[in-house]
C-alpha positions as CSV (number, residue, x, y, z in Angstrom):
1,M,0.1,-0.3,0.0
2,T,1.7,3.6,-0.6
3,L,2.3,5.9,2.5
4,L,1.0,9.0,1.5
5,L,1.8,11.3,4.9
6,G,4.0,10.2,7.3
7,C,2.9,12.1,10.8
8,I,5.2,12.3,13.7
9,A,3.3,12.6,17.2
10,D,5.0,14.1,20.4
11,D,3.0,12.3,22.3
12,F,0.9,9.2,22.6
13,T,-2.3,10.4,23.3
14,G,-1.6,13.3,20.9
15,A,-0.5,10.1,18.2
16,T,-4.1,8.3,18.9
17,D,-5.9,11.5,18.3
18,L,-4.1,12.2,15.1
19,A,-4.7,8.6,14.0
20,A,-8.7,8.7,15.0
21,L,-9.5,12.2,13.0
22,L,-7.4,10.5,9.8
23,A,-9.2,7.1,10.4
24,R,-12.4,9.3,10.3
25,S,-11.7,9.1,6.3
26,G,-11.9,5.3,6.2
27,L,-8.6,5.3,4.6
28,P,-6.3,2.9,6.4
29,V,-4.2,4.4,9.4
30,S,-1.4,2.9,11.3
31,L,-0.1,4.1,14.9
32,R,3.3,2.8,15.4
33,I,4.9,3.3,19.1
34,G,8.2,4.8,19.2
35,I,10.6,4.3,16.2
36,P,9.8,1.2,14.5
37,Q,12.5,-1.3,14.9
38,D,12.0,-2.5,11.0
39,R,14.0,0.8,10.1
40,R,15.2,0.0,6.5
41,H,12.5,-2.1,4.9
42,P,9.3,-1.9,6.7
43,N,7.0,-5.0,5.8
44,E,3.8,-3.2,5.3
45,T,2.6,0.4,5.3
46,A,-0.7,2.3,5.5
47,T,-2.2,5.1,3.4
48,F,-1.0,7.4,6.7
49,E,1.4,5.9,9.1
50,V,1.6,7.8,12.4
51,I,4.7,7.1,14.8
52,A,3.8,8.4,18.4
53,L,7.1,9.8,20.6
54,K,7.1,10.8,23.8
55,C,9.0,13.5,24.0
56,R,6.8,16.8,24.4
57,T,8.9,17.6,27.7
58,S,12.3,16.2,26.5
59,P,15.4,18.4,26.4
60,V,15.5,19.8,22.8
61,D,18.5,17.6,21.6
62,T,16.2,14.3,22.9
63,A,13.1,15.8,21.1
64,V,15.2,16.7,17.8
65,N,17.1,13.4,17.6
66,Q,14.2,11.3,18.0
67,A,12.4,13.2,15.6
68,R,14.5,13.0,13.0
69,Q,15.1,8.7,13.3
70,A,11.1,8.7,13.2
71,L,11.7,11.0,9.9
72,A,14.5,8.7,8.5
73,W,12.0,5.4,9.0
74,L,9.1,7.4,7.4
75,K,11.1,8.1,4.6
76,D,12.3,4.5,4.2
77,A,8.7,3.8,4.3
78,G,7.9,5.7,1.2
79,A,6.5,8.8,2.5
80,S,7.4,12.1,0.7
81,R,4.8,14.6,2.9
82,F,4.8,14.9,6.3
83,F,2.8,16.3,9.3
84,W,4.5,17.1,12.9
85,K,1.9,16.7,15.7
86,Y,1.8,18.8,19.0
87,C,-1.0,19.8,21.3
88,S,-3.8,21.7,20.5
89,T,-2.9,23.9,23.4
90,F,0.5,24.3,21.9
91,D,2.4,23.2,25.2
92,S,5.7,22.0,25.3
93,T,8.9,23.5,27.2
94,A,9.9,27.0,27.6
95,E,12.9,26.5,25.1
96,G,10.7,23.8,22.5
97,N,9.9,21.2,21.5
98,I,7.7,22.5,18.9
99,G,10.0,25.0,17.2
100,P,13.3,22.9,17.2
101,V,11.5,20.0,15.8
102,A,10.0,21.9,12.9
103,E,13.2,23.6,12.0
104,M,14.7,20.1,11.9
105,L,12.3,18.7,9.7
106,M,11.8,21.2,7.4
107,A,15.8,21.2,7.1
108,E,15.3,17.3,6.1
109,T,12.3,17.6,3.6
110,G,13.4,21.0,2.1
111,A,10.2,22.6,3.3
112,T,11.2,26.4,2.7
113,Q,8.0,27.3,4.7
114,T,5.5,25.8,7.2
115,I,2.4,26.6,9.0
116,Y,1.2,26.1,12.5
117,C,-2.0,25.7,13.0
118,P,-3.3,23.9,16.7
119,A,-6.8,25.0,16.5
120,F,-9.3,22.2,17.0
121,P,-12.7,23.6,16.8
122,E,-14.5,20.3,17.4
123,N,-12.7,20.3,21.3
124,G,-13.4,23.6,22.0
125,R,-9.6,24.8,20.4
126,S,-9.5,27.9,18.2
127,V,-6.9,30.4,16.9
128,F,-7.8,34.2,16.5
129,M,-5.5,37.2,16.0
130,G,-2.5,34.5,16.4
131,H,-4.1,33.8,20.0
132,L,-5.3,30.5,21.1
133,F,-8.5,29.9,22.7
134,V,-9.7,27.0,24.8
135,G,-13.4,27.7,24.8
136,E,-14.1,31.2,25.5
137,Q,-10.7,32.0,27.4
138,L,-7.6,32.8,26.2
139,L,-5.4,29.9,26.7
140,S,-3.1,32.3,29.7
141,E,-6.8,32.2,31.7
142,S,-7.9,29.0,31.0
143,P,-6.5,25.7,33.8
144,M,-3.6,25.2,31.4
145,K,-1.9,28.0,33.2
146,D,-1.7,25.8,36.2
147,H,-0.6,22.5,34.2
148,P,2.0,20.5,36.4
149,L,4.2,20.1,33.4
150,T,3.7,22.7,30.6
151,P,2.1,25.7,32.3
152,M,0.7,28.5,29.6
153,R,0.4,31.8,30.7
154,D,0.7,33.2,27.4
155,S,-1.7,33.1,24.6
156,S,0.1,34.6,21.4
157,L,1.2,31.9,19.6
158,V,3.9,33.9,17.8
159,R,5.1,35.0,20.9
160,L,5.5,31.7,22.2
161,L,7.2,30.1,19.0
162,T,9.6,33.0,18.4
163,P,12.3,32.1,20.5
164,Q,11.7,28.7,19.6
165,V,13.2,29.3,15.9
166,N,15.4,31.0,13.6
167,G,13.9,34.1,12.1
168,A,10.6,35.9,12.4
169,V,7.6,34.4,12.8
170,G,4.5,35.7,10.4
171,L,0.5,35.2,11.0
172,A,-2.0,34.6,8.4
173,N,-5.2,35.7,10.1
174,R,-9.1,35.2,10.2
175,N,-9.6,38.3,7.8
176,V,-7.4,36.4,5.0
177,V,-8.5,32.6,5.9
178,S,-12.2,34.0,5.7
179,K,-11.5,35.0,2.0
180,G,-10.5,31.5,0.7
181,T,-8.2,29.5,-0.1
182,A,-6.3,31.6,-3.0
183,A,-6.2,34.8,-0.6
184,L,-4.5,32.4,1.9
185,K,-1.9,31.1,-0.8
186,A,-1.3,34.8,-1.7
187,R,-0.9,35.6,1.8
188,L,1.8,32.9,2.4
189,E,3.2,33.7,-0.6
190,Q,3.5,37.1,0.3
191,L,5.1,36.5,3.7
192,S,7.8,34.0,1.9
193,S,9.0,36.4,-0.3
194,D,9.9,38.3,2.4
195,G,11.6,35.7,4.3
196,I,9.2,33.9,6.7
197,R,9.2,30.4,7.0
198,H,7.1,30.0,10.2
199,V,3.9,30.9,10.0
200,I,1.1,31.0,12.7
201,V,-2.6,30.5,10.7
202,D,-5.9,31.7,12.5
203,A,-8.5,28.9,12.4
204,V,-12.0,29.0,14.3
205,S,-14.3,26.7,12.6
206,D,-13.7,23.2,10.3
207,D,-14.1,25.6,7.3
208,D,-11.3,27.3,8.3
209,L,-9.1,24.4,8.1
210,R,-10.7,23.1,5.3
211,T,-9.3,26.3,3.8
212,I,-6.1,25.9,5.4
213,A,-5.6,22.3,4.3
214,A,-6.2,22.9,0.6
215,A,-4.0,26.2,0.4
216,S,-1.1,24.3,2.2
217,F,-1.5,20.8,0.9
218,D,1.8,21.0,-1.3
219,M,4.1,21.9,1.2
220,P,6.1,19.0,2.0
221,L,5.7,19.2,6.1
222,L,2.6,20.6,8.2
223,T,2.6,21.2,11.8
224,G,-0.2,21.5,13.9
225,G,-3.1,19.8,16.2
226,S,-4.7,16.5,14.8
227,A,-7.8,18.6,13.2
228,I,-6.1,20.2,10.8
229,A,-4.2,17.1,9.5
230,G,-7.8,15.3,9.8
231,Q,-8.9,17.4,6.6
232,L,-5.9,16.3,4.4
233,P,-7.5,13.1,3.5
234,R,-10.4,14.6,1.2
235,F,-7.7,15.9,-0.6
236,Y,-5.6,12.8,-1.3
237,V,-9.2,11.6,-2.4
238,E,-10.1,14.1,-4.5
239,W,-6.9,14.3,-6.3
240,G,-6.9,10.8,-7.2
241,L,-4.2,10.1,-5.1
242,A,-6.2,7.6,-2.7
243,S,-9.1,5.4,-3.0
244,L,-11.8,4.4,-0.5
245,S,-12.4,1.0,-2.1
246,E,-10.6,-0.8,1.0
247,R,-13.5,-1.8,3.9
248,R,-12.6,-0.7,7.0
249,Q,-12.2,-4.2,9.5
250,A,-14.8,-4.0,12.2
251,P,-13.4,-3.7,16.1
252,P,-12.3,-6.7,17.8
253,K,-14.0,-8.3,20.7
254,V,-12.2,-8.2,23.5
255,A,-12.6,-10.4,26.5
256,G,-10.8,-9.5,30.3
257,G,-11.1,-7.0,32.9
258,S,-11.3,-3.3,33.0
259,I,-9.3,-0.2,34.5
260,V,-8.7,3.2,34.3
261,L,-5.4,4.4,35.4
262,S,-5.0,8.2,35.7
263,G,-2.0,10.4,36.2
264,S,-3.5,13.5,34.2
265,C,-4.3,16.6,36.5
266,S,-6.3,18.5,34.3
267,A,-9.8,20.3,35.0
268,M,-11.7,17.6,33.0
269,T,-9.9,14.8,34.1
270,R,-10.4,15.6,37.5
271,K,-13.8,16.1,36.7
272,Q,-14.3,12.8,34.9
273,V,-12.2,11.1,38.1
274,A,-15.0,12.8,40.6
275,N,-17.4,11.0,38.2
276,Y,-16.4,7.5,38.3
277,A,-14.9,7.4,41.3
278,G,-18.5,6.9,42.9
279,K,-19.4,4.3,40.5
280,V,-16.5,1.7,41.1
281,S,-13.8,0.7,43.1
282,S,-11.2,3.1,43.3
283,L,-7.8,4.3,45.1
284,R,-6.0,7.5,44.8
285,L,-2.3,7.7,44.9
286,D,-0.2,9.8,46.5
287,P,3.2,11.0,44.9
288,I,4.7,11.8,48.3
289,V,4.0,8.3,49.5
290,L,4.8,6.7,46.4
291,A,8.1,8.4,46.4
292,H,9.0,7.0,49.9
293,E,7.4,3.6,49.3
294,G,6.8,2.5,46.1
295,A,3.7,1.0,44.7
296,G,3.2,-1.8,47.0
297,T,0.3,-0.4,48.8
298,A,-1.4,0.1,45.6
299,L,-0.3,-3.4,44.0
300,E,-1.8,-5.5,46.6
301,W,-5.1,-3.0,46.6
302,L,-5.1,-4.4,43.2
303,R,-5.0,-8.0,43.9
304,Q,-7.5,-7.7,46.2
305,Q,-9.7,-6.4,43.7
306,S,-11.8,-8.4,41.0
307,T,-10.7,-9.0,37.7
308,D,-14.3,-8.7,35.9
309,A,-15.2,-5.2,38.5
310,P,-14.2,-2.3,36.9
311,K,-11.9,-0.3,39.0
312,L,-10.0,3.5,39.0
313,I,-6.7,4.2,40.3
314,Y,-5.2,7.5,40.2
315,A,-3.0,10.0,41.1
316,T,-5.2,12.8,39.6
317,A,-5.5,15.5,42.1
318,E,-5.9,19.8,42.4
319,P,-3.4,22.5,41.7
320,D,-2.3,23.0,45.4
321,E,-2.1,19.5,45.8
322,V,0.3,19.1,42.8
323,R,2.1,22.3,43.6
324,Q,3.0,20.7,47.4
325,A,4.2,17.2,46.0
326,Q,6.2,19.3,43.3
327,E,7.8,21.5,46.3
328,Q,8.5,18.8,48.5
329,L,10.0,16.1,45.7
330,G,11.1,18.5,42.6
331,R,8.8,18.7,39.3
332,D,10.3,16.1,37.5
333,K,10.3,13.0,40.4
334,A,7.2,14.3,41.6
335,G,5.9,13.4,38.0
336,Q,8.4,10.5,37.6
337,V,7.3,8.6,40.6
338,V,3.5,8.9,39.4
339,E,4.2,7.4,36.0
340,D,6.5,4.5,37.6
341,A,3.4,3.1,39.7
342,L,1.0,3.3,37.4
343,S,3.8,1.8,34.7
344,E,4.2,-1.1,37.3
345,I,0.3,-1.2,38.0
346,A,-0.6,-1.4,34.2
347,R,2.2,-4.4,34.2
348,A,0.2,-6.1,37.0
349,A,-2.9,-5.7,35.7
350,F,-2.4,-7.2,32.7
351,D,-0.4,-9.9,34.2
352,G,-3.4,-10.3,36.5
353,G,-6.5,-10.8,33.3
354,T,-6.8,-7.0,32.6
355,R,-7.9,-6.3,29.2
356,R,-9.3,-3.3,28.6
357,F,-7.3,0.1,29.7
358,V,-8.3,3.8,29.9
359,V,-5.2,6.0,30.4
360,A,-5.7,9.9,30.9
361,G,-2.7,11.9,30.5
362,G,-0.1,12.0,27.5
363,E,3.1,11.5,29.9
364,T,0.8,8.6,31.7
365,S,-0.4,7.0,28.3
366,G,3.3,7.0,27.2
367,A,4.6,5.5,30.1
368,I,1.8,2.7,30.5
369,T,2.0,2.0,26.6
370,Q,5.5,1.6,27.2
371,A,5.4,-0.3,30.1
372,L,2.7,-2.9,28.1
373,A,5.6,-3.4,25.3
374,A,2.7,-2.2,22.8
375,V,4.4,-1.5,19.4
376,H,1.7,-1.3,16.9
377,L,-1.6,0.1,17.3
378,T,-4.9,-0.2,15.3
379,I,-7.7,2.4,15.9
380,G,-11.0,1.7,16.7
381,P,-14.4,3.9,17.1
382,E,-13.9,7.4,18.8
383,I,-15.3,7.7,22.3
384,A,-15.4,11.5,22.4
385,P,-13.7,13.8,19.2
386,G,-9.9,12.6,19.1
387,V,-9.9,10.1,21.2
388,P,-10.7,6.5,20.2
389,W,-10.4,3.3,21.5
390,T,-7.2,1.2,20.0
391,F,-6.4,-2.5,20.1
392,T,-3.2,-4.4,20.0
393,T,-1.9,-7.9,20.5
394,L,0.6,-8.6,23.7
395,G,1.5,-12.1,24.9
396,G,-1.4,-13.4,22.1
397,E,-4.1,-11.7,23.7
398,T,-6.3,-8.8,22.2
399,V,-6.1,-5.9,24.3
400,A,-8.0,-2.7,24.0
401,L,-6.3,1.0,25.0
402,A,-7.9,4.2,25.3
403,L,-5.2,7.1,25.3
404,K,-6.8,10.0,26.5
405,S,-5.0,13.7,26.5
406,G,-6.2,15.5,30.0
407,N,-8.8,17.8,28.9
408,F,-10.3,16.0,26.2
409,G,-14.0,14.0,26.6
410,E,-17.2,15.1,29.0
411,E,-17.2,14.4,32.5
412,A,-19.2,10.7,32.1
413,F,-16.1,9.6,29.6
414,F,-14.7,6.6,31.2
415,T,-18.2,5.3,31.9
416,D,-18.9,6.1,27.9
417,A,-15.8,4.3,27.3
418,F,-16.3,0.9,28.1
419,D,-20.0,1.1,27.6
420,G,-18.6,2.1,24.0
421,L,-16.9,-1.2,23.9
422,G,-19.5,-3.6,25.9
423,A,-17.4,-3.5,29.0
424,A,-19.2,-1.8,31.8
């Protein structure tokens, strides 16, 4: 099968989000966890290949090196167009990694200009006059301002991106986008002639995203959130580059217990945990206790639960509680002890017969997916926009994984997830 678009995502929930929106087209999508090992001669590829990295908060050099290896695999697999996917809230570290990775990818693909469009209107993320909104709030006024790893205290994408790249950052605002594809193309060409290689593009609706995708489709590299990538398949089909002749396979049946593992402390995940904790057996993890005692108590609690009964184990906490843990342990250690504990718990749950996992939080999803040694996921039905069930084979058995970005989904997401899979 011809690989038309090679995608690199900076975390695992973002990768599943991207794969889900591409899969809406009905075209084949493959999601690979980490840099594939069959680097030189991939056996089989899909129309759209997504490689999930865990590099959003990595040191810049590490993130760039991982993305370069992913790009090399995608090139060897036959891709000639590429997409760099980051979060719809544009968060990484102050030094990157959005800009540095994009610049490396531009250099390696020969792109002289690229766009940055994190908008996801369906999930309440929009860009207007270069400023990112979460619902009706500026990013800097949203709960993202208190994110424990990547607090976002500026809403101007131009200001956020400028320190991360060489040269000026331009803007194609909503006034231009609303005039259609030709006007946006002209704006991009004007900026290019002025030496502007990095362009923030406004979008407040799916119509805007379609205009942007049409205007930038010929660029060898595009960057943004999943929603702009989700517009690309229509053009591959309309221009005769892909066919919808293949039937989509029905999702597999998954037998085994179910568990929710949550490391996210986002506002929506806090509501989701509160909603679900009152319905099932649940256990809260304290990072300070984990740092001193490890995950033994949680593992013993898990052993005492029925495999078939739904359950919840979470480190989700209010911002003040997160700050207290970070002050005592340090930011990195506070996050690492939670990731390590939830990874150990996930492995124990699998060994005990659990086959349905819902994981909340990007860093948590990356740690747990790696702990389970999942390397290749197929994409199933969406539970909420950008959050699909995915399926993999571990130890000869089918496992269902839902990797949820912190702020995605409604309050009843965990219940809805298992109901949709037939595993309530």
